[in-house]
C-alpha positions as CSV (number, residue, x, y, z in Angstrom):
1,F,0.0,0.0,0.0
2,T,1.0,3.6,-0.6
3,S,-0.3,7.1,-0.6
4,C,0.6,10.8,-1.2
5,Q,2.2,11.1,-4.6
6,H,2.8,14.8,-5.1
7,Y,3.9,15.0,-8.7
8,E,6.0,18.2,-8.2
9,Y,8.0,16.8,-5.3
10,G,9.6,14.1,-7.5
11,Y,9.5,10.9,-9.3
12,F,7.5,7.8,-8.3
13,N,10.6,5.7,-7.7
14,G,8.8,3.2,-5.6
15,Y,6.5,2.0,-8.4
16,P,9.2,0.3,-10.6
17,H,10.2,-1.8,-7.6
18,M,6.6,-2.5,-6.8
19,Q,6.2,-3.9,-10.3
20,Q,8.9,-6.5,-9.6
21,E,6.9,-8.0,-6.7
22,D,4.2,-10.7,-7.1
23,L,1.3,-8.6,-5.8
24,D,-2.4,-9.6,-5.6
25,L,-3.4,-6.0,-4.9
26,V,-2.2,-2.4,-4.7
27,I,-4.0,-0.2,-2.1
28,H,-3.8,3.5,-2.5
29,L,-4.9,5.4,0.6
30,G,-5.3,8.9,-0.9
31,D,-3.7,12.0,-2.2
32,Y,-3.4,10.3,-5.6
33,I,-3.1,13.9,-7.1
34,Y,-2.5,17.3,-5.5
35,E,-4.7,20.2,-6.4
36,Y,-2.1,23.0,-6.0
37,A,-0.9,25.3,-8.8
38,G,2.4,24.7,-10.5
39,A,5.4,25.9,-8.5
40,E,8.9,26.8,-9.6
41,K,12.2,25.1,-8.5
42,K,10.6,21.6,-8.0
43,P,11.8,18.4,-9.7
44,R,8.6,18.4,-11.8
45,K,5.8,21.0,-12.4
46,H,2.0,20.9,-12.3
47,I,0.3,22.2,-15.4
48,G,-1.8,25.3,-14.7
49,K,-3.3,27.0,-11.7
50,E,-4.9,25.4,-8.6
51,V,-7.6,23.1,-10.0
52,T,-11.2,24.0,-9.5
53,S,-13.1,23.2,-12.7
54,L,-14.0,19.8,-14.2
55,D,-11.5,20.4,-17.0
56,D,-8.8,21.4,-14.5
57,Y,-9.2,18.2,-12.5
58,R,-9.2,16.1,-15.7
59,T,-6.1,17.8,-16.9
60,R,-4.4,17.2,-13.5
61,Y,-5.2,13.5,-13.4
62,S,-4.1,13.1,-17.1
63,Q,-0.7,14.7,-16.2
64,Y,-0.2,12.2,-13.4
65,R,-1.3,9.3,-15.6
66,L,1.3,10.3,-18.2
67,D,3.9,9.0,-15.7
68,M,4.9,5.7,-17.1
69,T,5.8,4.1,-13.8
70,L,2.3,4.8,-12.5
71,Q,0.7,3.7,-15.7
72,E,2.6,0.4,-15.7
73,T,1.7,-0.3,-12.1
74,H,-2.0,0.2,-12.9
75,R,-1.6,-2.2,-15.9
76,L,0.0,-5.0,-13.8
77,F,-2.1,-5.1,-10.7
78,P,-5.7,-4.5,-9.5
79,W,-6.0,-1.4,-7.3
80,L,-8.2,-0.7,-4.3
81,V,-8.5,3.0,-3.9
82,T,-9.8,5.6,-1.5
83,W,-9.3,9.4,-1.4
84,D,-7.9,11.8,1.2
85,D,-8.2,15.6,0.9
86,H,-5.9,16.6,-2.0
87,E,-8.1,14.9,-4.6
88,F,-10.4,17.9,-3.8
89,D,-9.0,20.5,-1.4
90,N,-6.5,20.4,1.4
91,N,-7.9,19.6,4.9
92,Y,-11.5,19.9,3.9
93,A,-14.2,18.5,6.2
94,N,-17.5,17.6,4.7
95,L,-18.9,21.0,3.5
96,V,-16.2,23.1,5.3
97,S,-13.3,24.5,3.4
98,E,-9.9,25.1,4.9
99,E,-10.1,28.7,3.6
100,E,-12.2,31.5,4.9
101,G,-14.8,33.2,2.8
102,I,-15.6,30.4,0.3
103,S,-19.3,30.4,-0.6
104,P,-21.1,27.1,0.0
105,D,-22.4,27.0,-3.6
106,E,-18.9,27.5,-5.0
107,F,-17.5,24.9,-2.6
108,L,-20.1,22.3,-3.6
109,V,-19.6,22.9,-7.4
110,R,-15.8,22.3,-6.9
111,R,-16.5,19.2,-4.8
112,M,-18.7,17.9,-7.6
113,N,-16.0,18.4,-10.1
114,A,-13.4,16.7,-8.0
115,Y,-15.6,13.7,-7.2
116,Q,-16.7,13.3,-10.8
117,T,-13.1,13.3,-12.0
118,Y,-12.0,10.8,-9.3
119,Y,-14.7,8.4,-10.5
120,E,-13.7,8.8,-14.1
121,F,-10.0,8.0,-13.5
122,M,-10.2,5.4,-10.7
123,P,-11.1,1.7,-10.9
124,L,-14.5,1.9,-9.2
125,R,-17.8,0.1,-9.6
126,R,-21.0,1.8,-10.7
127,R,-22.3,1.8,-7.1
128,S,-19.8,4.6,-6.5
129,F,-21.1,6.8,-9.3
130,P,-21.3,10.3,-7.9
131,Q,-24.6,12.0,-7.3
132,G,-23.9,15.7,-7.7
133,P,-21.4,16.7,-5.0
134,S,-21.8,13.4,-3.1
135,M,-20.2,10.0,-3.8
136,K,-20.3,6.8,-1.8
137,L,-16.8,5.6,-1.7
138,Y,-16.8,3.5,1.5
139,R,-17.3,-0.2,0.7
140,G,-16.3,-3.7,1.5
141,C,-13.9,-5.9,-0.5
142,P,-13.5,-9.5,0.8
143,F,-10.5,-11.4,-0.3
144,G,-11.7,-15.0,0.3
145,R,-11.5,-15.9,4.0
146,L,-8.1,-14.5,4.4
147,A,-8.8,-10.8,4.5
148,G,-11.7,-8.4,4.5
149,F,-11.0,-4.9,3.4
150,H,-13.2,-2.2,4.8
151,V,-12.5,0.9,2.7
152,L,-13.3,4.1,4.6
153,D,-13.9,7.8,3.7
154,T,-12.7,10.1,6.4
155,R,-13.3,13.3,4.6
156,Q,-16.8,13.5,3.1
157,Y,-18.9,12.9,6.3
158,R,-16.8,14.3,9.1
159,T,-17.6,17.3,11.2
160,D,-15.2,20.2,11.1
161,Q,-11.8,19.8,12.7
162,P,-12.1,20.9,16.4
163,N,-10.4,23.8,18.1
164,G,-9.4,25.5,14.8
165,D,-7.5,22.5,13.4
166,H,-3.7,22.1,13.5
167,Q,-1.8,20.8,16.6
168,K,-3.8,21.4,19.8
169,P,-4.2,20.0,23.3
170,M,-6.9,17.4,23.9
171,E,-9.6,19.7,25.1
172,G,-12.8,21.5,24.2
173,K,-14.5,20.3,21.1
174,V,-12.3,17.2,20.9
175,F,-14.7,15.7,23.4
176,D,-17.9,16.8,21.6
177,T,-20.2,13.7,21.6
178,N,-21.8,14.9,18.3
179,A,-18.5,15.1,16.5
180,T,-17.8,12.4,14.0
181,M,-15.0,11.2,11.7
182,L,-17.1,8.8,9.6
183,G,-20.6,10.1,9.9
184,A,-23.4,8.0,11.5
185,Q,-24.3,5.9,8.4
186,Q,-20.7,5.0,7.5
187,E,-19.8,4.1,11.1
188,S,-22.9,1.9,11.4
189,W,-22.0,0.2,8.1
190,L,-18.4,-0.4,9.3
191,M,-19.5,-2.0,12.6
192,S,-22.1,-4.1,10.8
193,S,-19.5,-5.3,8.3
194,L,-17.0,-6.1,11.0
195,L,-19.6,-8.1,12.9
196,K,-20.5,-10.1,9.8
197,S,-16.9,-10.7,8.7
198,T,-15.6,-14.2,8.5
199,S,-12.1,-13.1,7.5
200,T,-8.9,-13.9,9.4
201,W,-7.7,-10.3,9.0
202,N,-10.1,-7.3,9.2
203,V,-8.4,-4.4,7.3
204,L,-9.5,-0.8,7.6
205,A,-8.1,1.0,4.6
206,Q,-8.3,4.7,5.6
207,Q,-6.4,7.9,5.6
208,V,-5.4,9.6,8.9
209,M,-3.6,8.3,12.0
210,M,-5.7,6.6,14.5
211,A,-3.2,6.4,17.4
212,P,-3.1,9.6,19.5
213,L,0.4,10.8,18.7
214,N,1.5,13.5,21.2
215,R,3.8,15.9,19.3
216,G,4.3,18.4,22.0
217,E,7.1,18.9,24.5
218,G,6.9,18.0,28.2
219,E,3.6,18.9,29.7
220,D,2.5,20.8,26.6
221,K,0.9,17.8,24.9
222,R,-0.4,18.5,21.4
223,Y,-2.2,16.3,18.9
224,S,-3.4,16.6,15.3
225,M,-7.0,17.9,15.2
226,D,-7.3,16.6,11.6
227,Q,-6.5,13.0,12.6
228,W,-8.5,10.6,14.8
229,P,-7.3,12.2,18.1
230,G,-9.4,15.3,17.1
231,Y,-12.4,13.1,17.1
232,D,-11.9,11.4,20.5
233,V,-15.4,10.1,21.0
234,S,-15.5,8.5,17.6
235,R,-12.1,6.9,18.0
236,R,-12.8,5.5,21.5
237,R,-16.1,4.1,20.3
238,L,-14.5,2.2,17.5
239,L,-11.6,0.9,19.6
240,N,-14.1,-0.1,22.3
241,F,-16.1,-1.9,19.6
242,F,-13.0,-3.9,18.5
243,H,-12.6,-5.0,22.1
244,E,-16.1,-5.7,23.2
245,R,-17.2,-7.5,20.1
246,K,-13.9,-9.4,19.8
247,I,-13.3,-8.4,16.2
248,P,-10.7,-10.7,14.7
249,N,-7.3,-9.1,14.0
250,P,-8.2,-5.5,13.2
251,V,-5.4,-3.9,11.1
252,V,-5.6,-0.2,10.3
253,L,-3.8,1.0,7.2
254,T,-3.1,4.7,7.2
255,G,-1.5,7.2,4.8
256,D,-1.6,11.0,4.9
257,I,1.4,11.9,7.1
258,H,4.3,11.1,4.7
259,L,6.1,8.9,7.3
260,N,6.3,5.3,8.3
261,W,4.9,4.3,11.7
262,V,4.0,1.1,13.4
263,N,1.6,1.7,16.3
264,D,-0.1,-0.5,18.9
265,L,-3.8,0.3,19.2
266,Q,-4.8,0.2,22.8
267,L,-8.3,0.3,24.3
268,D,-7.2,3.2,26.5
269,F,-4.0,5.0,25.5
270,E,-3.8,6.8,28.9
271,D,-3.5,3.4,30.7
272,P,-0.2,1.7,29.9
273,N,-1.7,-1.6,31.1
274,S,-4.7,-1.3,28.8
275,P,-5.2,-4.2,26.4
276,L,-4.2,-4.1,22.8
277,V,-7.2,-4.2,20.4
278,G,-5.5,-3.8,17.0
279,T,-2.5,-2.7,15.0
280,E,-1.9,0.4,12.9
281,L,0.5,0.4,9.9
282,V,1.2,3.9,8.6
283,G,2.8,4.0,5.2
284,T,5.0,6.8,4.0
285,S,4.4,8.9,0.9
286,M,5.5,7.9,-2.6
287,T,7.0,11.4,-3.1
288,S,5.2,14.1,-1.0
289,G,7.6,16.0,1.2
290,G,10.6,15.4,-1.0
291,N,13.5,13.0,-0.6
292,G,12.9,12.2,3.0
293,G,15.3,10.1,5.2
294,N,16.1,13.2,7.2
295,S,15.8,13.8,11.0
296,I,12.6,15.6,11.9
297,P,12.8,16.7,15.6
298,E,9.0,16.9,16.1
299,Y,8.6,13.3,15.1
300,E,11.8,12.0,16.6
301,R,10.5,13.3,19.9
302,A,7.0,11.9,19.3
303,A,8.4,8.4,18.5
304,A,10.3,8.5,21.8
305,Q,7.6,9.8,24.0
306,N,4.6,7.8,22.8
307,D,4.8,4.2,24.2
308,F,2.5,2.7,21.6
309,V,5.0,3.5,18.8
310,R,6.9,0.5,17.7
311,W,8.8,2.1,14.8
312,Y,9.1,5.4,12.9
313,N,10.9,6.3,9.6
314,S,11.0,9.3,7.3
315,N,12.0,7.8,3.9
316,R,9.7,7.6,0.9
317,G,8.4,4.4,-0.6
318,Y,5.6,1.9,0.1
319,V,4.7,-1.1,2.4
320,S,4.5,-4.6,1.0
321,C,2.5,-7.1,3.0
322,E,2.3,-10.8,3.0
323,L,-0.8,-12.4,4.6
324,T,-1.2,-16.0,5.7
325,P,-3.8,-17.5,8.0
326,R,-1.2,-17.4,10.8
327,T,0.8,-14.2,10.2
328,W,0.7,-10.7,8.6
329,T,4.2,-9.6,7.6
330,S,4.9,-6.0,6.5
331,Y,8.0,-5.0,4.6
332,F,8.7,-1.3,4.8
333,R,10.3,-0.6,1.4
334,T,12.1,2.7,1.0
335,T,13.9,4.8,-1.6
336,P,16.8,7.2,-0.8
337,F,15.7,9.9,-3.1
338,V,12.8,11.0,-5.4
339,D,14.2,14.2,-6.9
340,K,15.5,12.2,-9.8
341,P,14.4,8.9,-11.3
342,G,16.1,5.5,-10.9
343,A,16.4,5.2,-7.1
344,P,17.3,1.8,-5.6
345,I,15.1,0.2,-3.0
346,E,15.7,-1.4,0.4
347,T,13.6,-3.0,3.1
348,K,14.1,-0.6,6.0
349,A,12.2,-2.8,8.6
350,T,10.0,-5.8,8.8
351,F,7.2,-6.3,11.2
352,V,5.0,-9.4,12.0
353,I,1.5,-9.6,13.4
354,E,0.4,-13.0,14.7
355,N,-3.2,-14.2,14.3
356,G,-5.0,-13.5,17.6
357,K,-2.2,-11.3,19.0
358,P,-2.7,-7.6,18.3
359,G,0.4,-5.5,18.0
360,A,3.3,-5.9,15.6
361,Q,6.8,-7.3,16.5
362,Q,9.9,-6.4,14.6
363,A,11.4,-9.3,12.7
């Protein structure tokens, strides 16, 4: 699985290596395109201004698809896709734009254009056909009895990011009982699908980090209001559901953050003795953020001070997973650069999840 392939930040150097693997499926967790206007002094350049019209979005997708490494990866493997925010507009939440002063009508027209183009370019069934500015993207995809993929949409139905978004303490609207990440209908569908599942591995293919990563310093604890910690009631409800209903082997696949993480999912993250209820595998970006591999003090600190973190890495690449009835093995495949084509690949780390034992162990 992979995510976040900003064209301007470089070349999709992970895909040629992905093509050499014997894969049953490629999962893309969002930010397949970026909506921003073309910028100077980048390895590659977007055509045109920030995309808003139907023609704009179609041109942007066409530019990305002209990349032969992306084209060939689509040719070789089936893809299971979901979106994040940049397929439409950065950090949007349902009907709320990140920017001030955007008229609701203008926003809906742009969302309609974005959703229509996504449907046109992505491998989706007719049941996802957009209805105006709405499109049902969440769905189930069983892979025999081995894995059940529950594909989520954490953008279209969520309430606005609490406390003004960005990095904030866990307070105020974070604890709003009416706040939602998935929306009532999608959350109900997810829980029903998990209860009916007969799969060994129950996979949530979604966008933003579920584990509450404290990025602050000392007593000044800060969390992303755009990620699941900003929707504390929704997050706790889902993790409690995993625990109470004994959902078999929940594995959460996450993109968005342009970094690799392996996280234990605890019933109560404030209690170090709280039981584990699942595992979160966060895959890095294909290109977004540039070459990577550098030391990022904020995240180095976060990896050290959050006990649920098993591993962290800032390279670019993808995660290759091998599933059997007994184990789930994840190979974190990374490239040293993206600012020019032809990067080599290495397996930076390998983690194993055992059937019936939530939490990943480094191999």
